C-alpha positions in Angstrom: -31.4 130.6 -11.8 -30.7 128.4 -14.8 -27.2 127.7 -16.1 -26.5 128.2 -19.8 -24.3 125.5 -21.1 -21.2 126.7 -22.9 -20.9 126.6 -26.7 -18.2 124.4 -28.2 -15.3 126.5 -29.4 -15.5 125.0 -32.9 -17.9 123.2 -35.1 -15.0 121.0 -36.4 -15.3 117.3 -35.6 -13.2 115.9 -32.8 -10.6 113.5 -34.3 -9.1 110.8 -32.1 -6.2 108.5 -33.1 -6.7 104.8 -33.5 -4.6 104.3 -30.4 -7.0 106.5 -28.4 -10.1 104.8 -29.7 -8.6 101.4 -28.9 -7.8 102.5 -25.4 -11.3 104.0 -24.8 -12.9 100.7 -26.1 -10.9 98.8 -23.4 -11.8 101.1 -20.5 -15.5 100.4 -20.5 -16.2 103.7 -18.8 -19.5 104.1 -16.8 -22.1 105.8 -19.0 -22.0 109.2 -17.3 -18.2 109.3 -17.3 -18.3 108.5 -21.0 -20.8 111.3 -21.6 -18.7 113.8 -19.6 -15.6 112.8 -21.5 -17.4 113.3 -24.8 -18.5 116.8 -23.7 -15.0 117.6 -22.6 -13.6 116.5 -26.0 -16.3 118.6 -27.8 -15.4 121.7 -25.6 -11.6 121.4 -25.7 -9.7 124.4 -26.9 -8.2 124.0 -30.3 -4.7 124.6 -29.1 -4.8 123.6 -25.5 -6.6 120.2 -25.3 -8.3 121.7 -22.2 -12.0 122.4 -21.6 -13.5 125.2 -19.6 -16.8 123.9 -18.2 -18.1 123.9 -14.7 -19.9 121.0 -13.1 -23.2 123.0 -13.2 -22.6 123.7 -16.9 -21.9 120.0 -17.5 -25.2 119.1 -15.8 -26.9 121.5 -18.2 -25.1 120.0 -21.2 -26.0 116.4 -20.2 -29.6 117.2 -19.1 -31.3 115.7 -16.1 -28.0 114.5 -14.6 -27.4 115.5 -11.0 -24.4 117.4 -9.8 -23.2 114.5 -7.5 -23.4 112.2 -10.6 -21.4 114.6 -12.7 -18.9 115.1 -9.8 -18.5 111.3 -9.6 -17.9 111.1 -13.4 -15.2 113.8 -13.2 -13.6 111.9 -10.3 -13.6 108.6 -12.3 -12.0 110.3 -15.3 -9.3 111.8 -13.0 -8.6 108.4 -11.3 -8.2 106.7 -14.7 -6.1 109.6 -15.9 -8.2 110.8 -18.9 -9.0 114.3 -17.5 -8.0 116.3 -14.5 -8.7 119.8 -13.1 -6.0 122.4 -13.7 -8.1 125.1 -12.1 -11.7 125.7 -11.1 -14.0 124.7 -14.0 -11.0 124.0 -16.3 -10.1 120.4 -17.2 -7.1 119.1 -19.0 -7.6 116.1 -21.3 -4.9 113.5 -21.5 -2.5 114.2 -24.4 -3.4 110.9 -26.1 -6.9 112.3 -26.6 -5.7 115.7 -27.8 -2.9 114.8 -30.2 -0.4 116.1 -27.6 -1.9 119.5 -27.0 -1.9 120.7 -23.3 -2.8 123.9 -21.6 0.2 123.7 -19.3 3.6 122.1 -19.6 3.3 118.7 -18.0 6.3 117.4 -16.0 5.4 113.9 -17.2 2.4 112.6 -19.2 0.2 110.9 -16.6 -0.3 107.2 -16.9 -3.8 106.0 -17.9 -4.9 103.4 -15.3 -7.0 100.7 -16.9 -9.0 99.1 -14.1 -8.0 95.4 -13.6 -10.1 93.0 -15.6 -9.2 90.2 -13.1 -11.2 92.0 -10.4 -14.2 92.5 -12.6 -17.3 90.3 -12.8 -17.9 87.6 -15.4 -20.0 89.9 -17.6 -17.2 92.5 -17.6 -14.6 89.8 -18.5 -16.7 88.7 -21.4 -17.1 92.3 -22.7 -13.4 92.8 -22.4 -12.6 89.6 -24.3 -15.1 90.7 -27.1 -13.5 94.1 -27.3 -10.0 92.6 -27.5 -11.2 90.2 -30.2 -12.8 93.1 -32.2 -9.4 94.8 -32.2 -7.7 91.7 -33.5 -5.5 91.4 -30.5 -4.6 88.3 -28.5 -6.1 87.9 -25.0 -3.4 88.6 -22.3 -2.5 85.5 -20.3 
């Protein structure tokens, strides 16, 4: 039985604020997590900022990506605070990514947890420094 991927609710482009783009540049998400986030953004409801897509449907959307890999990507997005499940196959994107739209009233906007650069390897530190420089920001001490 094959899974048919859902169709995005709109053909309109996804618009992110400069603040959201700068944050995403600093996060350096793993490739699959970035692809899952892109698909969630493309499939978000126009008024809710939430996406209805199951893990099987996400596998079909991404093509040749295993369910455990997609599951890990969803978990990474949840740990960072960019997207989290609100019910089965229904994910809320962080309001920063949806211009404040949410499917449910949030008691508090979740913090986005940027993984510590200090604990990263040398290659990651160099990429982080390059990303900060590209944004025209000073490197944190």
